[in-house]
C-alpha positions as CSV (number, residue, x, y, z in Angstrom):
1,X,91.5,150.1,141.4
2,X,93.0,146.5,141.7
3,X,89.3,145.4,139.5
4,X,90.3,148.0,137.0
5,X,93.6,146.9,136.3
6,X,92.4,143.2,136.0
7,X,89.5,144.5,133.8
8,X,92.2,146.4,131.2
9,X,93.5,143.2,130.0
10,X,90.8,142.8,127.3
11,X,92.6,145.2,125.2
12,X,91.3,145.3,121.5
13,X,88.5,142.8,122.2
14,X,86.4,145.6,121.3
15,X,82.1,144.9,120.7
16,X,82.1,148.0,118.5
17,X,80.8,146.8,115.1
18,X,83.1,148.8,112.4
19,X,81.3,147.9,109.3
20,X,79.5,144.5,108.1
21,X,81.1,144.0,104.6
22,X,82.8,141.1,103.9
23,X,85.9,143.0,102.1
24,X,88.1,146.1,103.2
25,X,88.2,149.0,100.6
26,X,90.6,152.2,100.5
27,X,88.2,154.4,102.5
28,X,87.3,151.5,105.4
29,X,87.1,152.7,108.8
30,X,89.8,151.2,111.2
31,X,89.2,147.7,111.8
32,X,89.0,146.1,115.3
33,X,90.2,142.8,116.2
34,X,86.7,140.9,115.8
35,X,86.0,142.5,112.5
36,X,89.5,141.3,111.2
37,X,88.7,137.9,112.5
38,X,85.7,137.8,110.4
39,X,87.2,138.9,107.8
40,X,89.7,136.2,107.9
41,X,87.2,133.4,108.2
42,X,85.3,134.8,105.4
43,X,88.4,135.1,103.1
44,X,91.2,132.9,104.2
45,X,92.4,130.7,101.7
46,X,93.6,128.2,104.3
47,X,90.0,127.7,105.4
48,X,88.7,127.7,101.9
49,X,90.8,124.5,101.5
50,X,89.8,122.9,104.3
51,X,86.4,123.4,103.6
52,X,87.0,121.5,99.8
53,X,88.5,118.6,101.9
54,X,85.3,118.4,103.7
55,X,83.3,118.4,100.6
56,X,86.0,115.9,98.9
57,X,85.0,113.7,101.8
58,X,81.3,114.3,101.2
59,X,81.7,112.9,97.6
60,X,84.0,110.0,98.9
61,X,81.0,108.9,101.0
62,X,78.8,108.9,97.9
63,X,81.6,106.9,96.1
64,X,81.7,104.2,98.8
65,X,77.6,104.1,98.9
66,X,77.3,103.7,95.1
67,X,79.0,100.3,95.7
68,X,76.0,98.9,97.4
69,X,73.7,100.2,94.6
70,X,72.8,98.2,91.6
71,X,75.3,98.3,88.8
72,X,74.2,98.6,85.2
73,X,76.1,98.0,82.2
74,X,75.6,97.8,78.6
75,X,78.0,95.8,76.5
76,X,78.5,94.9,72.8
77,X,80.9,92.8,70.9
78,X,81.2,91.3,66.9
79,X,83.6,88.5,66.1
80,X,85.0,88.0,62.4
81,X,86.5,84.8,62.3
82,X,88.5,84.9,59.1
83,X,89.3,81.3,59.9
84,X,86.9,79.4,62.0
85,X,88.6,77.8,65.2
86,X,88.8,73.9,64.4
87,X,87.6,71.5,67.2
88,X,88.6,68.2,67.9
89,X,86.1,65.5,68.4
90,X,85.5,61.4,68.7
91,X,85.5,59.7,65.2
92,X,81.7,58.8,64.4
93,X,80.3,61.7,66.6
94,X,78.7,63.2,63.8
95,X,78.4,60.2,61.3
96,X,80.2,57.1,60.0
97,X,83.9,56.7,61.3
98,X,86.5,54.8,62.7
99,X,86.0,54.0,66.4
100,X,89.1,55.5,68.3
101,X,89.8,58.1,66.0
102,X,89.5,61.5,65.7
103,X,87.6,64.1,63.3
104,X,88.5,67.6,63.3
105,X,85.8,69.8,62.1
106,X,84.9,73.4,62.4
107,X,82.5,74.3,64.7
108,X,81.2,78.1,64.4
109,X,79.9,80.9,62.0
110,X,82.4,83.5,60.6
111,X,80.3,86.4,61.5
112,X,78.8,86.9,65.3
113,X,77.3,90.0,66.9
114,X,76.3,90.4,70.3
115,X,74.5,93.2,72.5
116,X,72.7,93.3,75.8
117,X,72.6,94.7,79.4
118,X,73.9,93.1,82.5
119,X,73.2,94.0,86.2
120,X,74.7,92.7,89.7
121,X,73.7,93.9,93.0
122,X,75.6,93.4,96.2
123,X,73.9,91.4,98.5
124,X,76.1,90.9,101.4
125,X,79.8,92.1,101.9
126,X,81.0,93.2,105.3
127,X,83.8,95.2,103.6
128,X,81.2,97.4,102.1
129,X,79.5,97.7,105.5
130,X,82.4,98.6,107.5
131,X,83.5,100.9,104.6
132,X,80.1,102.8,104.7
133,X,80.7,103.6,108.5
134,X,84.4,104.6,107.8
135,X,83.2,106.7,105.2
136,X,80.7,108.5,107.2
137,X,83.2,108.9,110.3
138,X,86.0,110.1,107.8
139,X,83.4,112.9,106.8
140,X,83.0,113.7,110.2
141,X,86.6,114.1,110.6
142,X,87.0,116.5,107.8
143,X,84.5,118.8,109.5
144,X,86.5,118.5,112.8
145,X,89.6,119.6,110.7
146,X,87.7,122.4,109.2
147,X,86.6,123.7,112.7
148,X,90.2,123.5,113.8
149,X,91.5,125.4,110.6
150,X,89.2,127.9,111.8
151,X,90.4,127.9,115.4
152,X,93.8,128.4,113.9
153,X,92.9,131.1,111.6
154,X,91.5,133.0,114.6
155,X,94.7,132.4,116.5
156,X,96.9,133.2,113.9
157,X,94.7,136.7,113.2
158,X,94.5,137.4,116.6
159,X,98.5,136.8,117.5
160,X,99.2,139.1,114.5
161,X,96.7,141.6,115.2
162,X,98.0,142.2,118.8
163,X,101.4,142.2,117.6
164,X,100.7,145.1,115.2
165,X,98.6,146.9,117.6
166,X,101.8,146.9,120.2
167,X,103.9,148.0,117.4
168,X,100.9,150.8,116.8
169,X,101.2,151.5,120.6
170,X,104.7,152.1,120.3
171,X,104.4,154.2,117.4
172,X,101.7,156.6,119.3
173,X,104.3,156.9,122.2
174,X,107.3,157.8,119.8
175,X,105.0,160.4,118.3
176,X,103.7,161.6,121.3
177,X,107.6,162.1,122.7
178,X,108.5,163.4,119.2
179,X,106.0,166.3,119.3
180,X,106.9,167.3,123.0
181,X,110.8,167.3,122.1
182,X,109.8,169.2,119.1
183,X,108.3,171.9,120.9
184,X,111.3,171.9,123.6
185,X,113.3,172.2,120.7
186,X,111.8,175.5,119.7
187,X,111.7,177.0,123.0
188,X,115.5,176.1,123.3
189,X,116.1,177.6,120.0
190,X,114.6,180.7,121.0
191,X,116.3,180.7,124.0
192,X,119.5,180.1,122.4
193,X,119.0,183.3,120.1
194,X,118.6,185.3,123.2
195,X,121.8,183.9,124.9
196,X,119.7,182.5,127.9
197,X,120.9,179.2,127.4
198,X,123.7,176.8,126.2
199,X,123.6,175.8,122.5
200,X,125.2,172.5,123.7
201,X,121.5,171.8,125.3
202,X,119.6,172.7,122.2
203,X,122.0,170.1,120.5
204,X,121.2,167.5,123.0
205,X,117.6,167.9,122.1
206,X,118.4,167.5,118.6
207,X,120.1,164.4,119.0
208,X,117.5,163.0,121.1
209,X,115.0,163.9,118.6
210,X,116.9,162.3,115.7
211,X,117.3,159.1,117.3
212,X,113.6,159.3,118.2
213,X,112.7,159.9,114.4
214,X,115.1,157.2,113.4
215,X,113.5,154.9,115.8
216,X,110.2,155.7,114.2
217,X,111.2,155.2,110.6
218,X,112.3,151.4,111.6
219,X,109.1,151.0,113.7
220,X,106.9,152.1,110.7
221,X,108.8,149.4,108.3
222,X,108.2,146.9,111.2
223,X,104.7,148.1,111.2
224,X,104.1,147.6,107.3
225,X,105.5,144.2,107.4
226,X,103.4,142.8,110.0
227,X,100.0,144.2,108.7
228,X,101.1,143.0,105.1
229,X,101.6,139.4,106.7
230,X,98.2,140.3,108.9
231,X,96.2,140.7,105.1
232,X,97.9,137.6,103.9
233,X,96.4,135.2,106.7
234,X,93.2,137.6,106.0
235,X,93.0,136.3,102.5
236,X,92.7,140.0,101.6
237,X,94.9,141.6,98.8
238,X,98.0,142.9,100.0
239,X,97.4,146.3,97.8
240,X,94.0,146.9,100.0
241,X,94.4,149.2,102.9
242,X,94.1,148.1,106.4
243,X,94.5,150.4,109.4
244,X,93.8,149.0,113.0
245,X,91.5,150.5,115.4
246,X,94.0,150.0,118.4
247,X,92.2,152.8,120.6
248,X,89.0,151.0,121.2
249,X,90.7,148.2,123.2
250,X,91.3,151.1,125.9
251,X,88.2,152.2,126.1
252,X,86.6,151.8,129.5
253,X,83.1,150.9,128.1
254,X,84.6,147.9,126.5
255,X,86.7,146.7,129.1
256,X,85.3,143.2,130.3
257,X,85.9,140.5,133.0
258,X,87.9,137.7,131.8
259,X,86.7,134.1,133.1
260,X,89.2,131.3,133.6
261,X,87.8,128.2,131.8
262,X,88.4,124.8,133.4
263,X,90.5,122.7,131.2
264,X,88.3,119.8,129.1
265,X,90.8,117.6,126.4
266,X,87.5,116.9,124.5
267,X,86.9,120.4,124.1
268,X,89.7,120.7,121.9
269,X,89.6,120.2,118.0
270,X,92.8,118.4,117.6
271,X,91.9,116.1,120.5
272,X,88.4,115.6,119.0
273,X,90.4,114.3,115.6
274,X,92.8,112.0,117.1
275,X,89.7,110.5,118.6
276,X,88.0,110.3,115.1
277,X,91.3,109.0,113.4
278,X,91.3,106.3,116.1
279,X,87.7,105.0,115.1
280,X,89.0,104.9,111.8
281,X,92.1,102.7,112.6
282,X,89.6,100.4,114.1
283,X,87.6,100.3,111.1
284,X,90.7,99.3,109.2
285,X,91.5,96.3,111.3
286,X,87.5,95.2,111.0
287,X,88.2,95.7,107.3
288,X,90.9,93.2,107.3
289,X,89.2,91.0,109.1
290,X,86.1,90.9,107.0
291,X,87.9,90.1,104.0
292,X,87.6,86.2,105.4
293,X,83.7,86.6,105.3
294,X,81.8,85.4,102.6
295,X,80.2,87.8,99.8
296,X,77.1,87.5,98.0
297,X,76.1,89.0,94.7
298,X,73.4,89.0,92.6
299,X,73.4,89.4,88.9
300,X,71.5,89.5,85.4
301,X,72.1,89.4,81.8
302,X,69.9,89.8,78.9
303,X,71.0,90.1,75.3
304,X,70.4,89.7,71.7
305,X,72.7,87.7,69.6
306,X,72.6,87.3,65.4
307,X,75.1,84.9,63.4
308,X,75.7,84.9,59.7
309,X,78.0,83.9,57.2
310,X,78.2,87.2,55.6
311,X,78.1,90.8,57.1
312,X,74.4,91.5,56.7
313,X,73.3,92.0,60.5
314,X,71.5,95.3,59.2
315,X,69.5,93.3,56.5
316,X,65.4,93.3,57.6
317,X,65.2,89.6,57.2
318,X,68.1,89.1,59.8
319,X,67.1,86.9,62.7
320,X,67.8,88.1,66.2
321,X,68.0,85.5,69.5
322,X,67.3,86.7,72.7
323,X,69.5,85.5,75.6
324,X,68.3,85.9,79.2
325,X,69.6,85.1,82.7
326,X,69.8,85.7,86.6
327,X,71.8,84.1,89.0
328,X,73.7,84.4,92.5
329,X,77.4,84.3,93.2
330,X,78.6,83.2,96.5
331,X,82.4,83.4,97.0
332,X,83.7,82.2,100.3
333,X,87.3,82.9,101.2
334,X,89.2,79.7,102.8
335,X,92.8,80.5,102.4
336,X,94.9,83.5,101.8
337,X,98.2,82.2,103.0
338,X,97.8,84.3,106.3
339,X,97.9,87.6,104.6
340,X,94.9,89.3,106.3
341,X,96.0,87.7,109.8
342,X,99.2,89.5,109.1
343,X,97.4,92.7,108.1
344,X,95.3,93.0,111.0
345,X,98.4,92.3,113.7
346,X,100.1,95.2,111.8
347,X,97.0,97.4,112.4
348,X,96.8,96.3,116.2
349,X,100.3,97.4,116.5
350,X,99.6,100.9,114.9
351,X,96.5,101.1,117.1
352,X,98.8,100.6,120.2
353,X,101.3,103.4,118.7
354,X,98.3,105.6,118.0
355,X,97.0,105.2,121.7
356,X,100.4,106.2,123.1
357,X,100.3,109.3,120.7
358,X,96.8,110.1,122.0
359,X,97.9,110.0,125.8
360,X,101.0,112.4,124.6
361,X,98.5,114.9,122.7
362,X,96.4,115.0,125.9
363,X,99.6,115.4,128.3
364,X,101.0,117.9,125.6
365,X,97.7,119.9,126.1
366,X,97.3,120.1,129.2
367,X,100.6,121.6,129.6
368,X,99.8,124.4,127.2
369,X,96.9,125.2,129.4
370,X,98.8,125.1,132.4
371,X,101.8,127.3,130.9
372,X,99.0,129.7,129.6
373,X,97.4,129.8,132.9
374,X,100.7,130.5,134.6
375,X,101.5,133.5,131.8
376,X,98.3,135.0,132.2
377,X,98.6,135.5,136.3
378,X,102.5,136.6,136.1
379,X,101.2,139.0,133.3
380,X,98.7,140.6,135.8
381,X,101.1,140.8,138.5
382,X,103.5,142.5,136.0
383,X,100.7,144.8,134.7
384,X,100.1,146.0,138.4
385,X,103.6,147.0,139.0
386,X,104.2,148.5,135.9
387,X,100.8,150.6,136.0
388,X,102.5,151.8,139.3
389,X,105.7,152.6,137.8
390,X,104.0,154.6,134.8
391,X,102.2,156.7,137.8
392,X,105.7,157.6,139.3
393,X,107.1,158.2,135.8
394,X,104.4,160.6,134.8
395,X,104.7,162.4,138.3
396,X,108.2,162.5,137.9
397,X,108.0,164.1,134.6
398,X,105.4,166.7,135.6
399,X,107.8,167.9,138.7
400,X,110.9,168.0,136.3
401,X,109.3,170.1,133.6
402,X,108.2,172.2,136.4
403,X,111.3,172.8,138.2
404,X,112.9,173.3,134.8
405,X,110.5,176.0,133.7
406,X,111.3,177.6,137.0
407,X,115.3,177.3,136.2
408,X,115.7,175.0,139.1
409,X,116.8,172.0,137.1
410,X,118.8,171.2,134.6
411,X,118.0,170.2,130.8
412,X,119.5,166.8,131.4
413,X,117.3,165.8,134.2
414,X,114.5,167.1,131.9
415,X,115.9,164.5,129.4
416,X,116.2,161.8,131.8
417,X,112.8,162.3,133.0
418,X,111.2,162.4,129.5
419,X,113.5,159.5,128.7
420,X,112.0,157.2,132.0
421,X,108.3,158.2,131.2
422,X,108.5,157.1,127.5
423,X,110.2,153.6,128.8
424,X,107.6,153.5,131.4
425,X,104.9,154.0,128.7
426,X,106.2,151.8,126.3
427,X,106.6,149.0,128.9
428,X,103.2,149.3,130.1
429,X,101.5,149.0,126.4
430,X,103.6,146.2,125.7
431,X,102.4,144.4,128.9
432,X,98.9,145.2,128.2
433,X,99.5,143.2,125.0
434,X,101.3,140.6,126.9
435,X,98.3,140.3,129.2
436,X,96.2,139.7,126.0
437,X,98.1,137.7,124.4
438,X,98.0,135.2,127.4
439,X,94.2,135.4,127.4
440,X,94.2,134.3,124.0
441,X,96.5,131.3,124.8
442,X,94.2,130.2,127.6
443,X,91.4,130.3,125.1
444,X,93.5,128.6,122.6
445,X,94.0,125.5,124.9
446,X,90.7,125.3,126.4
447,X,89.4,125.0,122.8
448,X,87.1,128.3,123.1
449,X,89.1,130.8,120.9
450,X,85.8,131.3,118.9
451,X,84.4,133.1,121.7
452,X,86.5,136.2,120.6
453,X,84.0,136.6,118.1
454,X,81.0,136.8,120.7
């Protein structure tokens, strides 16, 4: 019996496949938890946004890598010197002149046209190498963030599914009690008509029935709101009909053992993301330090030039002069006013702060696991007690009903027994959900929440 109580905690973790489609239609069968999670992973807008961030990170990596590839550009320019710029030269440079004097002459042609191709190739740059590593790490960061978003979607769907299921169980309990009281009302009405019982007994049943019906109406509103929110986080249209397969969780065939897992912080996606962020911060420090390293660039330029006193560049006899050059440019930073040194110092301070954040995150994760584990064991003990209480209330209800039918017990005792039995059933159902929630929180705290899909 004890094992059976523990096994009941797998409420709603049904392996039954309801349907394999990715959308829910108006004629869909009730959806179990596993199917709801799969639909959410396929349609969640939050998850789609995370995937787009991952795709964008891949493009950013290509952008950084592209800076190390040859850079080819075409250029062209036309100059029309309305007045050719004058130039001052020593007197007598181009002919007779007075020594020590200055001659001002016009050097140049009124019309010049040039076009060509220019290519640059980065040969060495420490910042580029570090940036490429950082871009690759950033891509890995967004992959982890997508996985973390998947876990968040699974968690949100599961918790809201369980919340809605809890309300559905309460609704089933209310409907059962309404049906029971409705039958009792008919019996009492017939007895009142035959002057067998007092009318006040009938009125008391009617009051209880009206109270239950009012409670049912309020509960149906809450269920509608909870399922609407569930549709929202699943990414399916709000107008789509969605019913939950609550009963599948109570099937004995679907009951499973729940195995507690050891706690390893590195299994959690949030901790993994923090470690990657630390690596990126380390690359930032190295990038600032690399600003003091030399860089080497090779370049080449090939062009065609034409000169004319008139704009006649399209004439067939026009002479074009070709130019071609190649070279290497070396740049060695010498002094920047200690700018980079200050940047490195700031980054190291941020690194120290980040290390404290990581320790805090790991402590918080361990606390989350400890709390979830404590909640799980407490909920199991409470479930056992409530199961025994439910058995006793059912026995009391049956005995009281038998005594009332034999006119050995007043109606008040029957109503009280019915109220106690309804409360015991409701408490037991709620506790089943609480055990399930404790399971989900343990899976989340250990980074294994995706096991809900297995």
